[in-house]
KESE-236071 format. One record per atom (N, C-alpha, C, O, CB): chain; residue number from 1; x, y, z; atom name. Coordinates in steps of 0.02 Angstrom, whole numbers. Atoms other than C-alpha are relative to their C-alpha. Last residue first. Glycine has a CB too. Example, Ala and Ser with C-alpha at 12.3 -4.5 7.8 and 13.67 -1.06 7.14 Angstrom:
// residues 2
 mol seq     c1     c2     c3 atom
   A   2    -42    -59     -3    N
   A   2    684    -53    357   CA
   A   2    -39     55     37    C
   A   2    -14    110     45    O
   A   2     20     23    -71   CB
   A   1     45    -59      0    N
   A   1    615   -225    390   CA
   A   1     45     60      0    C
   A   1     97     59     33    O
   A   1    -50      1     62   CB
END
This chain:
// residues 120
 mol seq     c1     c2     c3 atom
   A 120    -31    -55     44    N
   A 120    246    881  -1172   CA
   A 120     19     53     51    C
   A 120     46    105     33    O
   A 120    -52     30    -61   CB
   A 119     23    -45    -33    N
   A 119    204    730  -1037   CA
   A 119     49     59    -72    C
   A 119    108     52    -90    O
   A 119     19     -4     99   CB
   A 118     10      5     74    N
   A 118    223    537  -1065   CA
   A 118    -48     83    -14    C
   A 118   -108     86    -28    O
   A 118    -52    -87    -23   CB
   A 117     71    -89    -24    N
   A 117    271    495   -893   CA
   A 117     10     26    -83    C
   A 117     61     21   -117    O
   A 117     48    102     92   CB
   A 116     35    -48     53    N
   A 116    322    324   -874   CA
   A 116    -14     54     -5    C
   A 116    -59     80     27    O
   A 116    -45     -9    -13   CB
   A 115     14    -37      7    N
   A 115    434    252   -708   CA
   A 115    -21     43    -66    C
   A 115     12     94    -78    O
   A 115     28      6     30   CB
   A 114    -68    -50     52    N
   A 114    505     91   -700   CA
   A 114    -68     84     -1    C
   A 114   -128     70     -3    O
   A 114     26    -59   -133   CB
   A 113     28    -51     28    N
   A 113    466    -31   -562   CA
   A 113     42     35    -43    C
   A 113    103     38    -48    O
   A 113    -25     38     44   CB
   A 112     11    -58    -42    N
   A 112    549   -145   -460   CA
   A 112    -51     56    -21    C
   A 112    -82     89     21    O
   A 112     62     30      8   CB
   A 111    -60    -54      7    N
   A 111    502   -291   -559   CA
   A 111     -3     27     58    C
   A 111    -42     12    103    O
   A 111     -3     56    -55   CB
   A 110      9    -62     38    N
   A 110    380   -436   -488   CA
   A 110     74     48     -6    C
   A 110    123     45     31    O
   A 110    -62     44     40   CB
   A 109    -61    -45      1    N
   A 109    417   -624   -481   CA
   A 109    -42     66    -22    C
   A 109    -79     70    -72    O
   A 109     69    -28    -59   CB
   A 108    -34    -92     48    N
   A 108    245   -697   -479   CA
   A 108     53      2     28    C
   A 108     56    -20     85    O
   A 108    -41     91     14   CB
   A 107    -21    -85    -28    N
   A 107    260   -880   -399   CA
   A 107    -26     18    -50    C
   A 107    -32    -13   -102    O
   A 107     81     34     14   CB
   A 106      1    -35     36    N
   A 106    206  -1080   -439   CA
   A 106    -16     69     28    C
   A 106    -66     80     62    O
   A 106    -32    -24    -42   CB
   A 105     56    -69      0    N
   A 105    263  -1223   -361   CA
   A 105      7     54    -23    C
   A 105     65     72    -33    O
   A 105    -18     24     53   CB
   A 104     55    -14     43    N
   A 104    332  -1383   -467   CA
   A 104    -75     66     33    C
   A 104   -132     82     15    O
   A 104    -30    -87    -13   CB
   A 103     70     57    -73    N
   A 103    458  -1442   -318   CA
   A 103    -50      2    -59    C
   A 103    -78    -53    -63    O
   A 103    -51     57    108   CB
   A 102     -8     51     11    N
   A 102    586  -1365   -476   CA
   A 102    -59    -42     25    C
   A 102    -95    -83     -4    O
   A 102     57    -10     19   CB
   A 101    -65      0    -37    N
   A 101    503  -1179   -459   CA
   A 101     25    -71    -30    C
   A 101      1    -79    -87    O
   A 101     -7      4     90   CB
   A 100     11     75      4    N
   A 100    349  -1124   -601   CA
   A 100     90    -52     17    C
   A 100    131    -73    -24    O
   A 100    -38    -12    -97   CB
   A  99    -37     32      5    N
   A  99    367   -930   -634   CA
   A  99    -14    -75     31    C
   A  99    -63    -61     66    O
   A  99     43     36     17   CB
   A  98     27     59    -41    N
   A  98    233   -833   -681   CA
   A  98     75    -25      0    C
   A  98    112     -7    -46    O
   A  98    -67    -56    -36   CB
   A  97     17     48     33    N
   A  97    341   -653   -729   CA
   A  97    -29    -58     30    C
   A  97    -10    -63     88    O
   A  97     45    -13    -31   CB
   A  96      3     64    -50    N
   A  96    320   -469   -683   CA
   A  96     18    -78    -52    C
   A  96     13    -79   -114    O
   A  96    -96     -3     39   CB
   A  95    -17     52     39    N
   A  95    378   -311   -748   CA
   A  95    -41    -51     32    C
   A  95    -58    -37     89    O
   A  95     75    -14     -4   CB
   A  94      6     23    -36    N
   A  94    277   -146   -672   CA
   A  94     19    -88    -13    C
   A  94    -26   -128      0    O
   A  94    -53     28     17   CB
   A  93     18     47     46    N
   A  93    240      2   -768   CA
   A  93     59    -59     40    C
   A  93    116    -38     50    O
   A  93     11     29    -92   CB
   A  92    -55     20     -2    N
   A  92    222    163   -668   CA
   A  92    -11    -64    -16    C
   A  92    -66    -86      1    O
   A  92     32     13     54   CB
   A  91     39     31    -60    N
   A  91     99    262   -747   CA
   A  91     68    -40     15    C
   A  91    116    -37    -24    O
   A  91    -81    -49    -17   CB
   A  90    -42    -14    -56    N
   A  90    100    367   -900   CA
   A  90    -18    -23     36    C
   A  90    -78    -19     46    O
   A  90     13     49     20   CB
   A  89    -23     37    -21    N
   A  89    -13    304  -1046   CA
   A  89     79     10     33    C
   A  89    131    -14     10    O
   A  89    -13    -35    -44   CB
   A  88     38     68    -31    N
   A  88   -123    396  -1041   CA
   A  88     22    -40     14    C
   A  88      1    -76     60    O
   A  88    -36    -31    -26   CB
   A  87     16     24    -96    N
   A  87    -34    523  -1080   CA
   A  87    -14    -22     42    C
   A  87      1    -15    102    O
   A  87    -14      5     32   CB
   A  86     54    -66    -18    N
   A  86     -2    471  -1256   CA
   A  86     24     24     70    C
   A  86     68      0    106    O
   A  86    -91    -24      5   CB
   A  85     29    -10    -91    N
   A  85    139    374  -1319   CA
   A  85    -33     46      5    C
   A  85    -21    100    -22    O
   A  85     49     14     60   CB
   A  84     70    -66     -3    N
   A  84    160    346  -1514   CA
   A  84    -35     -5     74    C
   A  84    -90    -28     90    O
   A  84    -77    -18    -70   CB
   A  83     -6    -39     61    N
   A  83    266    191  -1488   CA
   A  83    -50     47      9    C
   A  83    -97     44     49    O
   A  83     -6    -39    -67   CB
   A  82     54    -61     13    N
   A  82    323     90  -1355   CA
   A  82    -11     52    -29    C
   A  82     29     98    -19    O
   A  82    -13     23     35   CB
   A  81      0    -83     33    N
   A  81    427    -64  -1368   CA
   A  81    -66     50      9    C
   A  81   -124     35     -3    O
   A  81      6     -4    -87   CB
   A  80     55    -46     52    N
   A  80    431   -174  -1237   CA
   A  80     25     52    -20    C
   A  80     57     99      5    O
   A  80    -66     26     28   CB
   A  79    -21    -83     13    N
   A  79    576   -287  -1194   CA
   A  79    -76     11    -31    C
   A  79   -108    -20    -73    O
   A  79     80     22    -66   CB
   A  78     49    -21     25    N
   A  78    591   -469  -1105   CA
   A  78      2     71      4    C
   A  78     24    105     51    O
   A  78    -50    -28     24   CB
   A  77    -16    -66     20    N
   A  77    764   -554  -1060   CA
   A  77    -90     20    -30    C
   A  77   -114    -24    -67    O
   A  77     78      1    -68   CB
   A  76     44      0    -38    N
   A  76    772   -733  -1012   CA
   A  76    -25     72    -16    C
   A  76    -84     62      0    O
   A  76     21    -20     68   CB
   A  75    -40    -41    -34    N
   A  75    947   -718  -1115   CA
   A  75    -70     25     47    C
   A  75    -69     83     66    O
   A  75     49     60    -52   CB
   A  74    -29     -4    -12    N
   A  74    876   -868  -1209   CA
   A  74     60     16     62    C
   A  74    102    -18     93    O
   A  74    -17      7    -31   CB
   A  73     19     66    -51    N
   A  73    700   -860  -1197   CA
   A  73     94    -10     48    C
   A  73    107    -13    108    O
   A  73    -31    -99    -71   CB
   A  72    -56     43     39    N
   A  72    726   -694  -1295   CA
   A  72     18    -16     83    C
   A  72     36     11    135    O
   A  72     72     47    -64   CB
   A  71    -21     36    -74    N
   A  71    540   -610  -1260   CA
   A  71     70    -34    -67    C
   A  71     71    -44   -128    O
   A  71    -84    -79     57   CB
   A  70    -36     83     29    N
   A  70    454   -483  -1377   CA
   A  70     57    -43     63    C
   A  70     80    -19    114    O
   A  70     64     22    -89   CB
   A  69    -69     44    -55    N
   A  69    333   -368  -1330   CA
   A  69     15    -31    -35    C
   A  69    -17    -59    -79    O
   A  69     -6    -46     66   CB
   A  68    -22     71     42    N
   A  68    251   -237  -1458   CA
   A  68     54     -5     42    C
   A  68    105     28     54    O
   A  68     20      0    -91   CB
   A  67    -31     33    -21    N
   A  67    143    -70  -1398   CA
   A  67     20    -67    -39    C
   A  67    -17    -92    -81    O
   A  67    -25     -1     50   CB
   A  66    -69    -46     -3    N
   A  66     66     55  -1524   CA
   A  66     63    -48     39    C
   A  66    119    -48     15    O
   A  66    -18     81     53   CB
   A  65      3    -14     63    N
   A  65    -50    -69  -1618   CA
   A  65     69     38     17    C
   A  65    122     38    -14    O
   A  65    -70     37    -32   CB
   A  64     19     39     61    N
   A  64   -156   -111  -1442   CA
   A  64     28     33    -64    C
   A  64    -14     71    -88    O
   A  64    -79     -6     -7   CB
   A  63    -59      2     14    N
   A  63   -108     -3  -1308   CA
   A  63     30    -30    -58    C
   A  63     86    -25    -84    O
   A  63     20    -20     42   CB
   A  62    -20    -71     31    N
   A  62   -275     47  -1279   CA
   A  62     66    -30    -23    C
   A  62     59    -28    -85    O
   A  62      6     75     57   CB
   A  61     22    -37     64    N
   A  61   -344   -139  -1310   CA
   A  61     37     63     11    C
   A  61     67     75    -41    O
   A  61    -85     10    -11   CB
   A  60     66    -25    -14    N
   A  60   -224   -217  -1174   CA
   A  60    -12     63    -49    C
   A  60     25    109    -66    O
   A  60     -7     21     80   CB
   A  59    -37    -76      1    N
   A  59    -83   -324  -1259   CA
   A  59    -88     48      8    C
   A  59   -137     48    -29    O
   A  59     63     20   -104   CB
   A  58     48    -51     23    N
   A  58    -81   -500  -1315   CA
   A  58     -3     57     61    C
   A  58     35     51    109    O
   A  58    -76    -36    -16   CB
   A  57    -10    -75    -30    N
   A  57     67   -598  -1349   CA
   A  57    -76     15     10    C
   A  57   -113     -7    -34    O
   A  57     44     63    -58   CB
   A  56     41    -31      9    N
   A  56    116   -797  -1386   CA
   A  56    -19     77     34    C
   A  56      7     89     89    O
   A  56    -33    -42      6   CB
   A  55    -24    -55     37    N
   A  55    298   -811  -1403   CA
   A  55    -93     33    -19    C
   A  55   -110     80    -55    O
   A  55     63    -32    -80   CB
   A  54     13     24     65    N
   A  54    308   -977  -1331   CA
   A  54      4     63    -51    C
   A  54     41     63   -100    O
   A  54    -72    -36     -1   CB
   A  53    -50     54     -5    N
   A  53    352   -949  -1154   CA
   A  53     13     -1    -73    C
   A  53     71      1    -92    O
   A  53    -25    -72     35   CB
   A  52     14     92    -39    N
   A  52    194   -830  -1153   CA
   A  52     57    -19    -41    C
   A  52     63      1    -99    O
   A  52    -90    -62    -19   CB
   A  51    -36     36     67    N
   A  51    199   -632  -1198   CA
   A  51     20    -77     50    C
   A  51     38    -88    108    O
   A  51     90     58    -42   CB
   A  50    -32     49    -35    N
   A  50    107   -502  -1078   CA
   A  50     23    -46    -77    C
   A  50      9    -33   -135    O
   A  50    -57    -40     65   CB
   A  49    -47     39     86    N
   A  49     82   -322  -1140   CA
   A  49      7    -81     56    C
   A  49     23    -79    115    O
   A  49    130     58    -39   CB
   A  48     -3    -40     80    N
   A  48    -34   -171  -1037   CA
   A  48     15    -60    -39    C
   A  48    -17    -68    -91    O
   A  48     69     68    -16   CB
   A  47    -46     16     48    N
   A  47    -98   -274   -881   CA
   A  47     -2     36    -66    C
   A  47    -51     41   -104    O
   A  47     -7    -65    -11   CB
   A  46     19     53     46    N
   A  46   -194   -182   -776   CA
   A  46     73     -6    -37    C
   A  46    122     30    -44    O
   A  46    -70     19    -53   CB
   A  45    -50     30     50    N
   A  45   -181    -92   -620   CA
   A  45    -25    -36    -41    C
   A  45    -74    -71    -26    O
   A  45     48    -35     23   CB
   A  44    -22     62     -8    N
   A  44   -322     12   -562   CA
   A  44     56    -31    -28    C
   A  44     71     -8    -83    O
   A  44    -41    -30    -13   CB
   A  43     42     33     78    N
   A  43   -334    206   -572   CA
   A  43     34    -78     46    C
   A  43     75    -84     92    O
   A  43     44     32   -120   CB
   A  42     88     35    -10    N
   A  42   -302    320   -436   CA
   A  42     -8    -20    -51    C
   A  42    -34     14    -95    O
   A  42    -67     44     15   CB
   A  41     42    -21    -65    N
   A  41   -114    363   -472   CA
   A  41    -72      8     -7    C
   A  41    -94     36    -57    O
   A  41     23     65     28   CB
   A  40    -12    -78    -37    N
   A  40    -67    275   -612   CA
   A  40    -32     -2     55    C
   A  40    -69    -43     81    O
   A  40    -27     66    -37   CB
   A  39     69    -43    -30    N
   A  39    -60     84   -651   CA
   A  39     38     70     31    C
   A  39     89     81     63    O
   A  39    -51    -53     76   CB
   A  38      0    -75      1    N
   A  38     47    -16   -759   CA
   A  38    -80     35     32    C
   A  38   -140     37     17    O
   A  38     15     23    -89   CB
   A  37     73    -36    -11    N
   A  37     52   -214   -774   CA
   A  37     28     60     23    C
   A  37     83     57     50    O
   A  37    -58    -36     57   CB
   A  36     -3    -63    -51    N
   A  36    211   -283   -890   CA
   A  36    -73     16     32    C
   A  36   -121     14     -7    O
   A  36     27     72    -44   CB
   A  35     55    -74     20    N
   A  35    233   -437   -952   CA
   A  35     -1     38     21    C
   A  35     32     34     73    O
   A  35    -59      9      1   CB
   A  34    -35    -52    -29    N
   A  34    303   -624   -943   CA
   A  34    -18     71     -7    C
   A  34    -50     73    -59    O
   A  34     58     -5    -19   CB
   A  33     20    -72     22    N
   A  33    218   -785   -945   CA
   A  33     27     80     41    C
   A  33     26    101     99    O
   A  33    -80     -5      6   CB
   A  32     62     -7     44    N
   A  32    309   -928   -895   CA
   A  32    -14     61    -36    C
   A  32     26     95    -69    O
   A  32    -55    -10     37   CB
   A  31     29    -92      6    N
   A  31    464   -931   -833   CA
   A  31    -29    -14    -53    C
   A  31    -11    -29   -110    O
   A  31     57     76     -9   CB
   A  30     19    -11     65    N
   A  30    519  -1138   -808   CA
   A  30    -19     86     13    C
   A  30    -22    106     71    O
   A  30    -67    -58    -27   CB
   A  29     25     49     59    N
   A  29    602  -1250   -684   CA
   A  29     -8     37    -51    C
   A  29     29     25    -98    O
   A  29    -64    -39      9   CB
   A  28     71     33    -15    N
   A  28    677  -1102   -580   CA
   A  28     -2    -75    -54    C
   A  28     43    -92    -92    O
   A  28    -74     68    -24   CB
   A  27     14     53     17    N
   A  27    852  -1018   -556   CA
   A  27    -73     -3      6    C
   A  27   -104     32     46    O
   A  27     36    -45     32   CB
   A  26     47     -2    -28    N
   A  26    889   -827   -553   CA
   A  26    -19    -87    -16    C
   A  26    -30    -94    -76    O
   A  26    -45     64    -22   CB
   A  25    -82     -3    -11    N
   A  25    916   -669   -672   CA
   A  25    -23    -93     64    C
   A  25    -82    -92     82    O
   A  25     45    116     59   CB
   A  24     -1     70    -46    N
   A  24    779   -631   -759   CA
   A  24     46    -29     16    C
   A  24     86    -48    -26    O
   A  24    -26    -49    -19   CB
   A  23    -62     54      7    N
   A  23    801   -466   -843   CA
   A  23    -19    -38     48    C
   A  23    -33    -14    103    O
   A  23     80     23      9   CB
   A  22      2     32    -49    N
   A  22    658   -323   -907   CA
   A  22     25    -80      3    C
   A  22      7   -124    -37    O
   A  22    -58     11     14   CB
   A  21    -34     55     -5    N
   A  21    680   -201  -1044   CA
   A  21    -16    -17     65    C
   A  21    -28     29    104    O
   A  21     69      6    -15   CB
   A  20     -7     35    -97    N
   A  20    579    -42  -1061   CA
   A  20     28    -89    -13    C
   A  20     -3   -125    -52    O
   A  20   -118     -5     57   CB
   A  19    -27     87      3    N
   A  19    586     18  -1251   CA
   A  19     13    -13     95    C
   A  19     57     -2    137    O
   A  19    105    -11    -61   CB
   A  18    -40     10    -43    N
   A  18    527    233  -1254   CA
   A  18     -7    -99      8    C
   A  18    -64   -122     16    O
   A  18    -21     55     68   CB
   A  17    -14     69    -17    N
   A  17    440    312  -1387   CA
   A  17     30      2     42    C
   A  17     55     56     58    O
   A  17     26    -38    -37   CB
   A  16    -61     30    -23    N
   A  16    369    480  -1437   CA
   A  16    -20    -78      5    C
   A  16    -72   -110     -8    O
   A  16     26     34     75   CB
   A  15     -5     18     79    N
   A  15    203    527  -1510   CA
   A  15     74    -29     12    C
   A  15     94    -70    -29    O
   A  15     -8     75    -66   CB
   A  14     39     57     20    N
   A  14    179    615  -1321   CA
   A  14      0     -7    -86    C
   A  14    -15     40   -123    O
   A  14    -77     11     32   CB
   A  13     62    -36     10    N
   A  13    328    681  -1260   CA
   A  13    -41    -39    -30    C
   A  13    -25    -95    -48    O
   A  13      4     60    -36   CB
   A  12     -8    -22     67    N
   A  12    459    586  -1148   CA
   A  12    -66     14    -29    C
   A  12   -116     -6     -1    O
   A  12     36    -48    -41   CB
   A  11     61    -65     13    N
   A  11    489    569   -983   CA
   A  11     20     11    -70    C
   A  11     73     30    -94    O
   A  11      7     84     54   CB
   A  10    -27    -61      1    N
   A  10    574    399   -927   CA
   A  10    -60     50    -18    C
   A  10   -120     41    -12    O
   A  10     60      2    -50   CB
   A   9     46    -67    -11    N
   A   9    582    230   -915   CA
   A   9     20     48      2    C
   A   9     80     58     13    O
   A   9    -32      9     46   CB
   A   8     35    -23     78    N
   A   8    688    100   -995   CA
   A   8    -47     48     27    C
   A   8    -77     76    -19    O
   A   8    -46    -66    -53   CB
   A   7      8    -72    -10    N
   A   7    726    -12   -826   CA
   A   7    -18     23    -88    C
   A   7    -39    -13   -133    O
   A   7     81     39     40   CB
   A   6     14    -20     66    N
   A   6    695   -186   -769   CA
   A   6     20     87      3    C
   A   6     18    125     52    O
   A   6    -87    -21    -20   CB
   A   5    -31    -56      8    N
   A   5    772   -301   -636   CA
   A   5    -30     34    -57    C
   A   5    -24      0   -108    O
   A   5     66    -11     -5   CB
   A   4     29    -54     93    N
   A   4    657   -461   -617   CA
   A   4     51     55     20    C
   A   4     62     53     81    O
   A   4   -116     48    -14   CB
   A   3     22    -79    -39    N
   A   3    722   -583   -459   CA
   A   3      6     44    -62    C
   A   3     55     47   -100    O
   A   3     60     35     73   CB
   A   2     -9    -28     58    N
   A   2    684   -786   -493   CA
   A   2    -13     80     45    C
   A   2    -52     97     89    O
   A   2    -56    -31    -69   CB
   A   1     33    -62    -10    N
   A   1    700   -875   -347   CA
   A   1     40     50    -63    C
   A   1     98     67    -77    O
   A   1     10     28     88   CB
END
């Protein structure tokens, strides 16, 4: 069982920056892709950023160039550097990890969520 704890959300002005962090604990055969989904009230959940265990990244078009996701496999942590924040980035951000257990089963672990609010 892999447990994810995320932190770093808060209130920031447009153009500001925040860093989200997510730490994985527990045992698994491997932790594959990690990243953040985000969801604003009344809108569909969307993948904001993801990073594979090998370091390959992908981003939503709306955040590309402003967000940077990174990963420390030794620490089992992932970070999301969010720059030039816009009001449109306001959402609850949920860290996730695709986990493979020793028995070969695969599941998605979710963080508790952290609120990012961009407002002047």
